[in-house]
C-alpha positions in Angstrom: 81.2 149.8 -136.1 81.8 146.2 -134.3 84.8 148.4 -132.5 82.6 150.8 -131.3 80.2 148.8 -129.9 82.8 146.6 -128.2 84.2 149.4 -127.1 80.8 151.0 -125.5 79.8 148.1 -124.4 83.3 147.4 -122.5 82.6 150.9 -120.7 79.8 149.7 -119.3 80.7 146.4 -117.8 83.4 148.4 -116.3 81.1 151.4 -114.7 78.6 148.6 -113.4 81.4 146.5 -111.8 82.6 149.8 -110.0 79.4 149.8 -108.0 78.7 147.2 -105.8 76.5 143.9 -106.4 74.7 144.3 -103.1 74.2 147.3 -101.0 73.6 145.2 -97.9 77.3 145.5 -96.2 77.6 149.3 -97.2 73.9 149.7 -95.2 75.2 148.0 -92.2 78.4 150.5 -92.7 75.8 153.4 -93.1 73.5 152.0 -90.1 76.8 152.0 -87.7 77.5 155.7 -88.4 73.9 156.9 -88.2 73.0 154.8 -84.6 76.5 156.8 -83.5 74.9 159.7 -84.7 71.2 159.2 -83.1 71.8 156.3 -80.4 68.2 157.1 -79.3 65.6 157.1 -82.3 62.9 159.1 -79.3 65.3 162.1 -79.5 66.8 161.8 -83.1 66.5 161.3 -86.7 69.2 159.7 -88.9 67.8 157.4 -91.7 70.0 157.2 -94.5 69.4 154.2 -96.7 71.4 153.4 -100.0 69.3 151.6 -102.9 70.1 151.1 -106.8 67.6 153.1 -109.1 66.0 151.7 -112.1 69.4 152.2 -114.4 71.9 150.7 -111.8 72.9 154.1 -110.2 73.7 154.3 -106.5 71.1 156.4 -104.7 71.6 157.6 -101.0 68.2 157.9 -99.3 66.3 159.4 -96.4 66.5 161.9 -93.6 68.4 163.2 -90.9 68.9 166.3 -88.5 72.9 166.0 -88.5 73.9 167.5 -92.0 77.7 166.1 -91.2 76.0 162.7 -90.1 75.1 162.9 -94.3 78.8 164.0 -94.9 80.1 161.1 -93.0 78.1 158.6 -95.1 79.0 160.6 -98.3 82.6 160.3 -97.7 82.4 156.4 -96.2 81.0 155.6 -99.8 83.3 158.1 -101.6 86.3 155.9 -100.0 85.2 153.3 -101.4 85.2 154.7 -105.1 81.3 154.6 -105.1 79.8 157.3 -106.5 76.1 157.9 -105.3 73.2 160.6 -105.9 72.2 162.6 -102.9 68.2 162.6 -102.3 69.1 162.9 -98.4 66.3 165.7 -96.8 67.8 167.8 -93.8 65.1 168.3 -91.4 64.4 170.8 -90.4 62.8 170.8 -94.5 63.0 174.4 -95.1 62.4 173.7 -98.6 58.8 172.6 -98.2 57.9 174.2 -94.8 58.5 178.2 -94.4 58.6 178.5 -90.6 60.1 176.0 -88.9 59.7 177.0 -85.0 56.7 176.8 -83.2 55.0 177.5 -79.7 52.3 175.2 -78.7 48.7 177.4 -79.0 46.1 174.8 -77.6 46.4 174.3 -73.9 47.3 170.9 -74.7 48.9 169.4 -78.0 48.5 165.8 -77.6 51.3 164.3 -79.9 51.0 161.0 -82.0 53.7 158.5 -82.8 52.1 158.7 -86.6 50.5 162.0 -88.4 47.1 160.2 -87.5 44.3 160.8 -84.9 44.3 157.0 -84.4 48.0 156.4 -83.5 49.5 156.1 -80.1 49.8 159.2 -78.2 53.4 159.2 -77.3 53.9 162.6 -75.6 51.9 165.8 -74.9 52.9 169.5 -75.0 51.0 172.4 -73.6 50.2 176.0 -74.1 53.3 178.1 -74.8 55.8 175.4 -75.0 58.5 176.2 -78.2 59.0 173.6 -80.2 61.1 172.9 -83.6 58.7 171.6 -86.8 61.3 169.4 -88.6 58.2 168.7 -91.4 54.7 168.6 -92.5 52.3 165.9 -93.9 48.7 166.3 -94.7 47.8 168.5 -92.1 50.4 167.2 -89.3 53.2 168.5 -88.2 57.0 166.4 -87.0 58.2 168.6 -84.0 61.0 168.5 -81.7 59.7 169.2 -77.7 62.4 170.9 -75.4 63.3 167.8 -74.0 64.3 166.8 -77.4 61.2 164.3 -78.0 60.0 163.8 -81.3 56.4 163.4 -82.3 53.7 164.2 -84.7 51.1 167.2 -83.3 48.1 168.0 -85.5 48.6 171.6 -87.3 45.8 173.5 -85.4 48.1 172.8 -82.2 51.0 174.8 -82.9 51.5 178.8 -84.4 54.4 178.4 -86.9 56.8 181.1 -86.2 60.4 181.9 -88.5 63.0 182.8 -86.2 62.5 186.7 -85.8 58.8 185.7 -84.5 60.5 183.2 -81.9 62.7 185.6 -80.8 59.8 188.4 -80.3 57.9 185.7 -78.2 61.0 185.0 -76.5 61.8 188.5 -75.5 57.9 189.0 -74.6 56.4 190.0 -71.2 55.8 186.4 -70.6 53.7 185.0 -67.4 53.0 181.1 -66.6 50.1 179.4 -64.9 50.9 177.5 -61.5 47.2 176.1 -60.7 46.8 172.7 -62.0 43.7 173.8 -63.8 41.8 176.9 -65.1 40.3 179.2 -68.1 41.4 182.0 -70.3 38.7 184.2 -70.5 36.7 186.5 -73.4 35.9 189.4 -71.7 37.1 191.1 -68.5 34.6 190.0 -66.4 35.6 186.6 -66.9 32.3 185.4 -68.1 33.3 183.4 -71.2 35.7 181.2 -72.2 38.5 181.6 -74.9 40.5 178.4 -73.7 41.4 176.1 -70.8 44.5 175.8 -68.8 46.9 173.5 -67.5 49.5 173.7 -64.6 53.0 175.4 -67.1 51.0 177.6 -69.4 52.9 180.3 -70.9 51.2 183.1 -72.3 52.0 186.9 -72.7 50.8 189.6 -70.8 49.3 192.8 -72.9 48.2 194.4 -69.7 47.3 194.2 -65.6 45.3 195.7 -63.0 45.2 194.8 -59.6 42.6 191.9 -60.3 42.8 190.6 -64.2 45.3 190.5 -66.4 44.8 190.5 -70.3 47.0 188.4 -72.5 47.9 187.3 -76.0 48.0 183.7 -76.6 50.4 182.2 -79.2 48.2 181.9 -81.9 47.5 185.9 -81.6 43.8 185.3 -79.6 43.4 187.7 -77.0 41.9 186.4 -73.6 41.5 187.5 -69.6 42.7 185.8 -66.5 42.4 186.3 -63.0 45.9 187.7 -61.7 46.0 184.7 -59.0 48.0 181.6 -59.7 50.4 183.2 -62.7 53.9 184.2 -62.1 56.4 186.5 -64.3 58.0 184.0 -66.4 61.3 185.7 -66.6 61.8 185.9 -62.7 60.2 182.3 -62.2 62.4 180.7 -64.6 65.8 183.0 -62.8 64.5 181.8 -59.5 63.1 178.3 -59.2 65.3 175.4 -58.8 64.4 171.8 -57.4 63.8 171.8 -53.6 62.8 168.8 -52.0 60.2 170.0 -50.2 58.4 171.8 -53.3 58.3 169.4 -55.0 56.5 167.0 -52.9 54.2 170.2 -52.7 53.6 170.0 -56.1 53.8 166.3 -56.6 50.6 166.1 -54.2 48.8 168.6 -56.0 48.1 165.9 -58.5 47.2 163.2 -56.4 43.6 161.5 -57.6 44.4 162.8 -61.3 44.0 159.8 -64.1 46.5 157.8 -65.4 47.1 158.1 -69.0 49.7 156.7 -71.4 51.7 159.6 -73.1 49.9 162.2 -70.9 52.4 164.9 -69.7 50.0 167.2 -68.6 47.3 168.3 -65.4 44.6 166.4 -67.7 46.0 162.9 -67.2 50.1 161.9 -66.8 51.7 158.6 -67.2 54.6 157.7 -64.9 57.4 159.5 -66.4 54.9 162.5 -67.6 54.3 162.7 -63.9 57.7 163.1 -62.6 58.7 165.1 -66.0 55.5 167.7 -65.3 56.2 167.9 -61.6 60.2 168.8 -62.7 59.3 171.5 -65.0 57.2 173.4 -62.7 60.4 173.6 -60.3 62.1 174.7 -63.3 63.8 171.6 -65.0 63.3 170.0 -68.1 63.8 166.0 -68.0 63.7 163.5 -70.6 60.2 162.2 -71.7 60.7 158.6 -70.7 61.4 156.6 -67.3 64.2 154.8 -69.2 66.0 158.1 -70.6 65.1 160.0 -67.0 67.2 157.0 -65.2 70.2 158.5 -67.7 70.1 161.4 -65.4 71.4 162.1 -61.9 73.7 161.1 -59.1 73.1 157.1 -58.3 71.9 156.1 -55.3 72.8 153.0 -53.5 69.9 151.2 -52.2 71.1 147.4 -52.4 70.9 147.3 -48.5 68.0 149.4 -47.6 66.3 152.7 -48.6 68.5 154.8 -45.6 70.4 156.3 -48.6 67.5 157.9 -50.6 66.3 161.5 -49.7 62.9 163.4 -50.3 62.5 164.2 -54.1 64.9 161.2 -55.4 63.5 159.3 -58.3 63.2 155.9 -58.1 63.3 153.5 -61.1 61.1 150.4 -61.7 61.1 147.5 -64.1 62.7 143.8 -65.2 66.1 142.6 -63.7 66.7 140.0 -66.6 67.0 142.1 -69.7 67.7 145.1 -67.4 64.8 147.3 -68.7 63.4 150.8 -67.0 59.6 150.9 -67.5 58.3 152.7 -64.1 59.0 155.7 -62.0 58.0 157.6 -59.6 59.3 160.1 -56.6 60.8 159.2 -53.2 58.9 161.9 -50.5 60.4 160.6 -47.3 59.5 157.9 -44.6 59.5 155.0 -46.8 57.0 156.6 -49.2 56.9 157.6 -52.8 54.7 159.0 -55.3 53.4 157.7 -58.7 51.2 157.7 -61.6 49.8 153.7 -61.8 46.0 153.8 -62.6 45.8 157.3 -61.0 48.8 159.2 -58.7 48.5 158.0 -55.5 51.3 157.3 -52.6 53.0 153.8 -51.8 55.1 153.0 -49.3 58.5 150.7 -50.1 57.8 149.4 -46.0 56.6 145.6 -46.2 54.4 147.0 -43.0 52.5 149.6 -44.0 49.1 149.8 -45.2 50.2 150.9 -48.7 52.8 148.7 -49.4 53.0 147.5 -52.9 54.6 144.3 -53.0 54.4 143.3 -56.5 56.1 147.3 -57.9 58.4 147.2 -55.1 59.8 143.8 -56.1 60.5 145.5 -59.4 63.0 148.2 -58.2 65.7 148.6 -59.9 67.3 151.8 -58.7 67.3 155.2 -57.6 68.4 158.4 -59.0 69.1 162.1 -57.0 68.7 164.8 -59.9 68.3 167.7 -57.2 71.9 169.3 -57.2 72.7 167.5 -60.3 75.2 169.1 -62.8 73.0 171.0 -65.7 73.2 168.7 -68.6 71.0 167.7 -71.9 67.7 165.9 -71.2 68.3 167.1 -67.4 68.3 171.3 -67.6 67.1 174.4 -66.0 64.8 176.1 -68.1 67.1 179.4 -67.7 69.5 177.4 -69.7 67.6 176.3 -72.2 68.1 178.3 -75.5 64.2 177.5 -76.8 63.0 179.5 -74.0 
């Protein structure tokens, strides 16, 4: 009996000794792998944590959007002769959500940093925007928008779809709204209201006569709109592109509209939301935040003045030490730029002009030209975006 007990203790000691006394060094390596897969947590999820269980077993927990990232971590642990229990959830969480696609069904979906109405407004998505549904929690959906931004939407703002349903929506006869604000009516006389509209909304056309179009909203509601200010979506996305003068015309439609932190719609926009909205209405899906947008396009040299700037170039402002982009606007020519700060208005880079803003211009960090840019993730034409 003593021999059996001694053997059992020795075996247990051996098993325990094969596991690391501390997970901290391993967690550092795991974090490095996660950061390589997701360098920007605004557009990806790879949160993996190694923990010890109640019986001293090693457990790999967390969430990841990339199965290969989890595989790489497991291979790392295997190479160190560490066996683990795999408790990682791969997103979309298809075990708990039936449909992992969706389309925004309200005029504007307010997207938040946490699943709560009291949480910070991170962004917005407008009616007809296709999204990935990553997981759900208490009436909220964690979604990813076409700009890859990840945030929480109230479940009532999104119509969930399976792959067949989203493909049907993509192949449907869709139309896009080009004015800044409008309504969808409940009758062909346009006397009642089903929903309001913001610029860039996309719905499905059911039928049309000379003046009135019958439409289907993403959640199945039926409505009626005037044929004015609507374009065939397929023709629009196949032909629209960034043209300097058209960008300026679009931007000026928003003059006087209010600044809204997190806003990306004609109900209110922050600085990058304004630039993003203007670009989308001209056929390009641009990244969400100013610091992300500043990575795209050709860098324009403004170290010796502004003569190299062209209409439609994007300007970036912020701090130089440390370098941090916090604001953006669009150059419209003749030393002037349009941006959202308090409200959408025009300022000048010329200190002799009455609309010169010395404090803001002192923070000018650089300029980028996305017009003519080679399509890439983060600055991608709608016609090349698979989600649409």
